[in-house]
N, C-alpha and C positions, 0 to 999 in steps of 0.2 A: 255508762260508758264516760270516761270523764278523759279532761282534753289531756292527759298523762297520756291514758291508753289508745287516743287518736295518734299523740305523737308517734307513739312507739308504732303503731302500725305505716304511720310514714314511712320512719328508717327502715324497718323490716323492707317492705316496697321497695323501698331507693337502694338497700342493700341488696336484694335480689335481682334487681335490674342491672344494677352495678357486676353481679357476676356473670349474667346472661348477655353483658356489652363482654366483657371479659373474653367469651366463649367467640364469642361472633369474631372480636376481629382477630381471632388463632386462627379460624376457619378462613375468615377473608383472606388472612396472609398465607395459608397456603392453598387457595384457589388462585393470588396474585402469582405465588411458586410456580405454581402446577402450569399456568399461563408462558410463564418464562421459558421454565424445563420444555414445553409443545413448542413452542416457536425456535428454539435452539434445535431440537430433534429433529422438527420440518425444514429448518434450513440444512443443516446435513445430510438427511435424507436425498435433498434434491442435489446437494452436491454432489453424494457417493453416487444416486444412479444416474448422474448426469455423464458419469463415465465408464459406467456398466449395465445400464437397463432403462435406459429412458422410458421408456413407456410405464414404468412404475412412477414416474414421477406425477402422472394425472392422477392414479390412483393415493399418493400422499399427498399432492396439494388438497384435493376432494375431499379425504376422511382427518387430515388435520385441520383442515379449514372446519368440518363439520364438529371436530370437541372441540376448536378456540370458540365457537360462536356457542357451544354449549356453556361452557366454563363461563365465558363472558357475562350470559343471562344468570347464570346461576349467580356469580359474584355478582351482579344488579342486585337480584332478590336478597343477599343477605347484605347487601350495600340499604337498603332500603328498609330492611325488617331492624336494621342495626339505629339506623334515623328514628322509625319509631320508640325502639328501647328507650335510648336517648332522651326523646321527647317526656316517656313515662317516670325515667328518673328525673327529668329535671320537675316534671311536676308536683310530685311528694316532696323533692329538695327545698321549691316553693313553701310546699304547706307546711313544711316543719318552721320555712321564714318566720308566715303566716302564723301561727302559736306559736312564736317570741316574739310577738310586736313587731312584726319587720315586715309590711307588705310594698315596699316601694320599687318593686319591681315588676307588678302588673302598671298592666296602662293606665294611668287616671282621671281620661276623660276631657283633660284640658280642655278638648276643641268645643264641647260642648258647652261650654263657659258664656261663647258667642248667643248663643239662641238665649232669647232672654225667658225667666218666667217669675212668677211673684216669689219664688223661695228660696232657689236652686245655690244664688250663692251666699245668701246667709248663712245658709245650711251647712257650706261645706259639703256639698254632695258632690262636686268634681273639682280636680287637679291634684296638686300635690298631698296626698296623706289627708284624702277627699275618703268619703262614704263608698264612692263609687270604685275610687282607687281597691278599696279595702276586699270589696265582696266580687270584683269583676274577673271574669276568667272565660268571659267570651274569646270565639276563636274567629267570628266571621263578620262583617262589617255589618250586616243586620242584626246579629246578634248582639253587638253593641249596642245600635242605636237603639232597640228596644230596649235593653235595658234603661237605657239612659232619660227614655222617654216615659218610661215606669216611675224611676225619679223624677222627672220635669211633671209630670201628671197624673199625679196618684189615680190610680181608680176611684168609683164613688160609690158602683154598684154592688151591693154584699156578694150577689151570687158569683160576679166576676171574682172579686177577692176571694172566697171559698173556695172555688173552682184554681187557682191558683195555688192556695194550700195546697190541696188534696195532690196538686201536680205535684208540687216543691217537694211535699212528705214523702210519695213515693220514689222520688230521684234521689232523695238524699239518702235512703236505703240502697242505693246503686253505683258504689263504688267504681265498681270495675268498668261497669259504664261511662259515667261521668269521668275518666280518665282516662279510657279508651278512645271518646270522641276528641275531647281536648286534645287527645295528643294525634290524633290522626288530622286534627285542623291547624298543630302549630307545625306541619311538613310543608304546610303552603302560606306562606303570609301572605297576605291582601289589605291592599290599602283601597283608601275613598277614593283612588282614581280609576282603583280597576272597576270597582263597585259602578259609578257613573259611566264610567263608557259603556257596562254590560248595560245599563238601563238609557244610555242615549241607542246604543242598537236596538234594543225592547221597542224603540218610537220611530228607526227608520223603519221607512215606506218599502217595500219591496219595487226593487228596480230591473233585477236581473229573469224574474219569472213574469214580470208583467212587461217585456220588450217582446213583439213577435220577435224582431228579426234576428234574436238572440237565442230563441227559442227555434229556429230552423237554423243556424249557423251551428250551436251543440250536434243536431245531428247529421249537417251534410259538409263539416270541413274534417269532422273525425276521419267519418267512412272515404272522402276521396284522399286524403291525404295517406290514408292505409294502405289503400285499393294501389294505387300510384305507388307508392314505393314498395311495394312488394313486386310488383309486375316491372319495376326498374330493376329489382333485384335478377328477376330472370329475365332480364333483357327484353322485356315486351312494350315494354313503353320506354319512350328518352327518358334520363337524368333531370333534363330540359324544364320538363313537363312536371314532372316531381316536384324539381326547385320554384317552379312557377306558383304552383300550386300551394308551399309552403309560403315563400315569400305575400303570396293572399290571405294568407291565415293571420301572419305575422301584422299584413300592413290592417285588416280588420278587428286584432286585437287592441294596435296603438292606440285609436284616441277613447279604448274606453278602461284602459290602463290609469286613468288619474280616479275612474270612479274606483274601478277593483281596491287600487293600493286605498283607498279612503277608507270602503266596507275590511279592508285589512288590518286596518292600522285598530278601526274600532275592536277588531274581534284578535289579532294579535298578543298572544302571552295568554290568551284567556282560557286555553284547555284545560293549565295545571291547576287555573283557581275552578275550574268547574269540574275534575274529574277529585279534587279536593271534594266535591259539595257530595259527587256520586256517591262516594267514601263516605258523607257525613250522613244523606238520606237513605242511604243502605243501613247503617246500624242502626237508626231510628226505626227505618219502616219492619223491620226484621225482629225486633225487640216487640216484646207483649207486655200490655200497660194496664193495672186496670182504675186509674184515674179516666173520667168521662172525658176530664179538658184536654191529654194525653194521647183518646183514643180517636176523640172528633181531630185532633191535627194530623193524624195518618190516617181514618177514612178519606179527607181531603186528598192525601196523596196518593190514591187509589184509584181512582174512579172509575178506570177503563182494566184491560188484562194486561197492562204492563205498570208496572209502578214506576214513581218519578224515578227512582234512582236509574231508572233502567235506559228510559228517556234522556236524560241528563247528559248518559256516559255514550248515546247515539249523537249528542249534538259534540260532546268531546270528539268522540273520534273523529268526524267529519270536519274538526278543527285542527285537530293534530294532521291531516292527509292534505289541507290547505298548506300546511306549514310547510311544504315539499316545494312551492314556491320559493323558499328560501334557498333551496341547490341550485344553482345557477342554471349547471347543464341539464342537471335532472327538470328543473321549472321549466327549460324552454322545449325539450323534450317532450312535454309530458303537456304545454298549452298547444305544440304543433299538433299531435295523434289524439288529444282529447279534450283542448278548451279546457285545461282542469283548474283554473280558477274563476272560469264563469262556472262551472260543472260544480265546483265543491259551493259556490256562491250561491247557485241556485238551491242545491242538496238543504244551506242553512237559511233561506228563506224559505221553503217546506217544512221545513221543522218549524222554524217560527210560527208560521200561518196554524200548523197544527196544533201547538202546544205552549205558545204566547199567555194567553190567559192561565193554563195552571202553571205555567215558569213561575209567575208573580207572585202568586201562591205558593209554591213550592219553596222559594227562596223566605218568602215572607213566615212560613210556618218554622223552616229551621232557625231562620232567625228568634222564632217564640222560645224552642225548643232550647237552643244555644244561653238566650237569657234565664229560663229556670234552672240551668243546670247551675248556673253562676249563682241562684237563690238555692238551690239546694246543698250545693257545696258550703254554704255559711251557715246552714242548719247541721252539718254533718259535725264542722268544724266547733260550732257554740252549743253543746247539750245542754247547758241548762239557758238559753234561752227560749220563748214561747213562743207559737201561735197566737195570733190578738185573737178575740172574740167581736167578730162585726154585731152587734146588737145597735137597736137601736130605744131602748131602756136604760141607759148613760150616753151622753156625747161623749165621755172622755175619764177611762179611770185606768189609774195604775199605780199597782205597786214591786217597790224596790227596782224603779225605774232607775237603767243608768245610761249612760251617754254611746251609743255606739263603737266609738272610737276609740274609747279610753282602757287603760287596761284594767280590767273588773278587780283587781286588788289592790287599784288604789282610787278607785272609783266608787264616791259617797252615793248610794242609792236613796232617792227620796219616793216619795207620792204623791199623786195630785188624783181629784175627783172633780167632775163638774156634770151634775147631773143637767141642768136646764139652762134653756138660751131667757134672755141675753143673761152674761156671765162674765167676770174679770178679776185675776188673780193680779194684784196689784204688788209687786216684790219690788222692797226695797231692802238696800245691803252694802255696805262698805265696798268700794274697789279694791278688785278680785276675790270678792268673798264667795262668788258662783253665779252670779244671779242670769250675767249671760250665757254662759255655759246651761245652767237649767231652761234656758228658752230653745238651747239646741236642743239638747239632750229630746225633751219632750217633743218639738220639731221634727228630727230626724227618726226616730223612731215609729212617730205616725206617716212620717213616708214610707218606711218598710212596712209599716205593719196594710198600708193601703196597695203595696204591689204583692204582698199577698205573702210575706216574709214573715220568718222568726222577726224579734223585737228582743231585748235587751230586758228585761222584767220578769219578775214572776207571775203579776197576772198584769194582764192587759187588754181593756174593751174601749170600743168606740164606735161612734156612729161616723162613718166615711163622709169626709169634708171634705173643701180646696184647702189649701192652707197659703197665708197669707204673711209676709216677714218684714220687716223694715227695722233692721238689727245692724250693719255696719254700709248705711246707703255713704258715696264719697262723691266729691266735685270730678266734673265731666273738665276738664281744659278743651277736647277737640269741641264739645259741643255750647262753651262759657257756658254752662251750671252752678253752682255754688252747691255747697253741700246740702244748704236747707232746703235749696229749689229742690233738687233733687228728692230728699225725704216727702218733700209735698208731693211731685208726682207720683210718689208711689204710694203715699196718703188716700189723694184723688181715686189712683186705680183700684184702691180696695172700698172705698167708699160708694167707685160706680157699681161695683160686685155685687156691696150688699143693697145699693138702691134698687136693683137688679131682682131682688130679691133671691140673690146666691146665697147657700149657706156660706161663710167663711168661720175659719179659726185661724184669729189673727196674733201674731208677736210682736211684741214692741221693744225696741231695749233703748232708752232714753229720748221719749217725743219730743220733737223740733230742739233738734242740740243745735242744731245751727244760730240763732236768736238770742235778745239777750232775756234774763233770768224773767225780766215783768213778763214779756211777750210769751215766753216759753212755756211758763205758767198758769198765763189764760189759756192759751190754744191747747193747750194739754188738757184743761178740766171740759174747754167747750167740745175739744175732741172724743172724750172719754162718755161725755153725756149725750152725743150723737152715736157712739157705736151703740152705748145701751140702748135707743131709743131707735137702731136700725136692727136691733134683734141679734147682736153680734156675740161671740164670744172669744175668752183667750185671753194672753198672759200678758202684762204689761209690766217694763220695770222698770225701774226709775230710781234717781237718788235723791229728787225733791220729796220732801217729806208733805208738804202741802196737796201735792196729788193726793199722796196715799190718805190723809186726812179728810181729804175732801171725800174719797169715797166712803166716809161717814154718814153721807148725805142720801147715799143708794147701795146702803146694806142690803138688799134683798137681791141687790144683783153684781155685789162685790165682792170681794176676802182680801184682807192685806194679810199678807205673808211676809217672811225677812228671812233673811242671811248674816247672821253675825258674825263680827270680828273682834276678839281678843289680845289685851298688849298682856300673857304671862312670863316676865321676869324680863322684861324690856325685848322680849320678841313676840312680832306679830301671830299670831295664830286663827286659823279659820278651820271649823268643823264641817263645811260643807252640808250643814245638815239644815234644812228650811223649816223654817218654825211660824207659829202663828204671830200675826200682831204686825208691828212697826217697826224695823229696825234701829236701835239705842246707839248703835258705836260706829265710829266712821275713823277714816286712816291717813285720808290725808296728809294732815299735816304733824302724823307721826313718822309717815313715806319720806316729806319733807325734809326732816331734821335727820334723818339717819343718811339723808343724802346730801346733806351739807348746807341747805336751804335756809336762811335764815327766817321764819314765821313769827 
């Protein structure tokens, strides 16, 4: 299947959902009109029977209210279905945009830039026009965090990577399931504060079920108040006694309100988020899969007679009942006769005691599925990309490798082969010839590969490893760190990992940029020697021809590669094709002259 075929599928689905929306809107308008007509009819009949037969007013109001409630519920169902179909239409329009090289509408993961990693910032994994923004289709906080974690800390165990590949392969063929999952998730948007409150609630110790006098009060106050009210209605006991009992109840609840409100604030408005998880869990648990990884995730969600979505649904309904306290009159009555707030919080605490450990697993697992679906969507959208082969026979091999963020039609492919350690590719070339892009091309595809994803290549083999980069370190005014010192800190971090015996693939662009040329040359040569002695491997891009020439002293551990620039008919020309050897042509003086700077 080609990208053209995929775009046509998305277009057809978008048109189909648009047609469904038109029909649903028509039905919704009809229901609205019927509600108005019914209201007018009831009002007219009440007025008419008021002067002819008053007894019929009761029947009119009763049956009219029944039909009105039926219409309201039907209208609400239509509204929910309409929102769902709108989500499906939006999803397909977004994917058409993706195929047109526009993924700006997706969440870009900028919040993950604050968290340090050895390669994330250098490889443009997060932020505007990043790898994360291109791939991310997650609809849960857990899922977005999981996908970011895979990018920041790629897997290094072959069996885990292969398990990811199998799950992603299977899900890539489930277009309906993927889109239904995303559409459901988009109906209830959650943010990090929602998730943090849920985590805080999980860690909260129970106080309602652990307080003895509350247990007693839950049994005594409702019983006494109900009996006294009934007996007062039938003039058996005076209303003053009932009033005193009610005041005693309110007096008992008053000092507990602070705790009740605190618990409620942690849980308030979480019901609609939980109902989203109910629907997502239900979708996943009721689907049959072949992948061992997906089946394990399902098994962990159904360890007793009830499924995860049934358990979460129970909690969501309790929280919806707790929200009754927001109705002032109803809330007061419920608390007088049932101690409603304490009763619902007691049910919540009992639910948590029975399900807390499992709930953490459920949320974690649905996040993993959510992240898998994003990578499966990439697999579907990029039919020419391939799953990497995880092997210890070669450290890194790629044929026709392209940058994952560049348009296929403009991106020039290149190859790379590193069979053993220590080994470094020393890449020289003119400004803008493609050195830095090549380093990012290799690095980002390695991140994808170890996440279990497809990569932008014809052939890709690797031995999983850590990735460390130093491509565009910057001055830190807040920490009073210079550009040079920031780079040294990064290099120190890399060296320390290597000294611990860690396997690290290193990408360096212009080593020691922040110092003078003499220091730079001496320091770069010394660093290269140290990296070779520490059994490391990777790619170093440089303008320094002496660094490239010094690699002749380490021929068995280095290879010189180059990107060339040519001036043809007074125009600068790049072919972006990597070649063996040391670069011969540079373009700084040419560019300066073109900009009117005297050289």
